[in-house]
C-alpha positions in Angstrom: -14.8 -37.1 -3.2 -18.1 -35.3 -2.6 -18.1 -31.6 -2.5 -18.7 -29.9 0.9 -21.0 -26.9 0.9 -20.2 -24.0 3.1 -21.8 -20.6 3.4 -19.6 -17.5 3.0 -20.4 -13.9 3.9 -18.0 -11.3 2.7 -17.8 -8.0 4.5 -19.1 -5.0 2.5 -15.7 -3.4 2.5 -14.5 -6.3 0.4 -17.4 -6.4 -2.0 -15.3 -4.7 -4.7 -13.5 -8.0 -5.2 -16.5 -10.4 -5.5 -19.3 -10.8 -8.1 -22.5 -9.0 -7.5 -24.3 -12.2 -6.8 -22.2 -12.8 -3.7 -22.7 -9.4 -2.0 -26.1 -10.0 -0.5 -25.3 -11.9 2.7 -24.1 -15.5 3.0 -23.9 -17.5 -0.2 -23.4 -21.2 -0.7 -20.1 -22.4 -2.0 -18.9 -25.9 -2.8 -15.4 -26.9 -1.6 -13.4 -30.0 -2.2 -12.6 -30.9 1.4 -8.9 -30.5 0.8 -8.3 -26.8 -0.1 -7.6 -24.4 2.7 -10.1 -21.6 3.6 -7.5 -19.1 2.4 -7.5 -20.8 -1.0 -11.3 -20.7 -1.1 -11.4 -17.0 -0.3 -8.8 -16.2 -3.0 -10.9 -18.2 -5.5 -13.7 -15.7 -4.8 -11.3 -12.9 -6.0 -10.4 -11.5 -2.6 -6.6 -11.1 -2.0 -5.6 -12.4 1.4 -3.7 -9.1 1.9 -7.2 -7.6 2.4 -8.6 -10.2 4.7 -8.6 -9.7 8.5 -10.3 -12.2 10.7 -11.9 -15.4 9.3 -14.7 -16.4 11.5 -16.2 -19.9 11.2 -19.3 -20.7 13.2 -18.4 -17.9 15.7 -14.7 -18.7 16.2 -11.7 -17.2 14.5 -9.6 -19.6 12.4 -6.4 -19.3 10.4 -6.3 -19.2 6.6 -4.9 -22.8 6.8 -8.3 -24.0 8.1 -9.9 -26.8 6.0 -13.6 -26.0 5.6 -16.1 -28.7 6.5 -19.7 -29.1 5.2 -22.2 -26.7 6.7 -19.8 -24.2 8.1 -20.8 -20.6 8.2 -17.8 -18.4 7.2 -17.5 -14.6 7.7 -14.7 -12.8 5.9 -13.8 -9.5 7.6 -11.5 -6.8 6.3 -8.1 -5.9 7.9 -8.4 -3.8 11.1 -7.1 -0.3 10.9 -4.5 0.9 11.7 -2.9 -2.3 10.3 0.4 -3.2 12.0 3.1 -5.0 10.0 5.3 -6.8 12.5 9.0 -7.6 12.1 10.4 -4.7 10.2 10.2 -0.9 10.0 7.2 0.2 8.0 8.4 0.7 4.4 6.6 0.6 1.1 7.2 -0.6 -2.5 4.9 0.7 -5.3 4.5 -0.6 -8.8 4.8 1.3 -12.0 1.2 2.6 -12.0 1.4 4.4 -8.6 4.0 7.1 -9.3 2.0 10.0 -8.0 1.2 8.2 -4.8 4.9 7.3 -4.4 5.9 11.0 -4.7 3.3 12.1 -2.2 4.4 9.5 0.4 8.0 10.6 -0.1 6.9 14.2 0.3 5.6 13.2 3.7 8.9 11.5 4.7 7.6 7.9 4.3 10.2 5.4 3.1 8.8 4.6 -0.3 10.5 2.6 -3.1 9.0 2.8 -6.6 9.6 1.0 -9.8 9.2 3.5 -12.7 9.3 0.7 -15.3 7.4 -2.6 -15.4 9.9 -5.1 -14.1 7.3 -7.8 -13.7 5.4 -9.4 -10.8 8.1 -11.9 -9.8 10.8 -9.2 -9.5 8.5 -6.9 -7.5 7.6 -9.7 -5.1 11.3 -10.7 -4.7 12.2 -7.1 -3.9 9.3 -6.8 -1.4 10.6 -9.9 0.4 14.3 -8.9 0.2 13.8 -5.4 1.5 10.8 -6.2 3.8 8.6 -3.7 2.2 4.8 -3.6 2.0 3.8 -4.0 -1.7 1.2 -1.5 -2.7 -0.6 -2.3 -6.0 -3.9 -2.4 -7.8 -2.8 -5.7 -9.4 -4.6 -8.6 -7.6 -2.4 -11.2 -9.2 0.7 -9.5 -7.8 -0.8 -9.4 -4.3 -1.5 -13.1 -4.4 2.2 -14.0 -4.8 3.3 -16.0 -1.8 6.8 -14.6 -1.7 5.6 -11.1 -0.8 6.7 -9.7 2.5 3.4 -8.0 2.9 0.9 -6.3 0.6 -2.1 -4.0 0.3 -4.6 -3.3 -2.5 -4.9 0.4 -3.5 -8.6 0.8 -3.9 -8.9 4.2 -5.7 -7.5 5.5 -8.9 -7.4 9.1 -7.5 -4.1 10.1 -5.9 -5.9 12.1 -3.1 -8.0 9.1 -2.1 -5.1 6.7 -2.5 -2.9 8.8 -0.1 -5.7 9.1 2.4 -6.4 5.4 2.3 -2.8 4.3 2.8 -2.2 6.8 5.7 -5.5 5.7 7.3 -4.7 2.0 6.9 -1.0 1.9 8.0 -0.7 5.1 10.1 3.0 5.7 9.2 5.1 8.3 11.0 5.1 11.5 8.9 8.3 13.6 8.5 7.5 16.0 5.7 10.2 17.6 3.6 12.8 15.1 4.6 12.9 12.8 1.5 13.7 13.3 -2.2 10.5 12.9 -4.2 12.5 11.7 -7.1 14.6 8.9 -5.5 13.5 8.5 -1.9 16.9 9.6 -0.5 17.2 11.7 2.6 17.5 15.5 2.3 20.1 17.7 3.9 20.3 21.5 4.2 22.6 23.0 1.5 23.9 26.4 0.7 23.4 28.4 -2.4 27.1 28.1 -3.3 27.0 24.3 -3.0 24.2 24.1 -5.5 25.4 26.9 -7.8 25.8 24.7 -10.9 22.2 23.4 -10.6 20.5 26.8 -10.1 19.4 29.2 -12.7 20.3 32.9 -12.1 16.7 33.8 -11.3 16.5 31.0 -8.7 19.8 32.2 -7.1 18.4 35.7 -6.9 15.0 34.8 -5.5 15.6 32.0 -3.0 18.0 31.6 0.0 16.9 28.3 1.6 17.9 25.0 -0.1 18.1 21.3 0.5 19.9 18.6 -1.5 19.3 14.8 -1.7 22.1 12.9 -0.2 21.7 10.1 -2.8 21.0 11.6 -6.2 22.1 15.2 -5.5 18.9 16.9 -6.6 18.4 20.4 -5.3 15.2 21.6 -3.6 13.8 25.0 -2.8 10.4 26.6 -2.3 9.6 27.2 -5.9 6.4 27.7 -7.9 4.7 24.5 -6.8 5.5 24.8 -3.1 2.0 26.0 -2.1 0.4 23.0 -3.8 2.8 20.6 -2.1 2.3 22.4 1.2 -1.4 21.9 0.9 -0.9 18.2 0.5 1.3 18.1 3.6 -1.0 20.2 5.7 -4.0 18.1 4.9 -2.1 14.9 5.7 -0.9 16.2 9.0 -4.3 17.5 10.0 -6.0 14.1 9.2 -3.3 11.6 10.1 -0.4 13.4 11.8 
């Protein structure tokens, strides 16, 4: 079977995934006449989780489209805010995104996190079973078909990661309502209820406490509160 040549232009927002030689406008690409356009795009290195509209000769087509010779293809990024239909917006993060997980929980966003490397198949299975959006910097993981939904985390800096995810998905923010350690919901608690967890100095200095309803961890406005409050205030100002 003769190869069919198409011309593919990848949006600048997705250039991080493609070789330098394919970043300067439309480039020629040979296809086999059988593979879907989604498969062709993935072969360039772009996870489909990052692809919005696929426009062929001026019309939008699905990822199942079979490219034909001479077609002009434009690959656009996902529109923001991105809506994930069919379930409440919840996230699952892999082992490398612990700081991002804690910050999302700080903002009251339902965020599951695997603190050990359980492997891509197990992560994808959990994403599907719990209908959670998989957040990762692992392109291979994001290509797994069994994922409920997924998104690439573009930055390695926690501040930028948080801003990007909040900008992309626009989750509802409910700061100070989740345990940053386990994702459980917090409830108000008295000093007497938490006496066994508190040092004498803490008991003398603080009067307002909360406790995780899942793991039992105690919370109060301790030494790091100002730093955490700054993260919350910035998130609310930019995305709340």
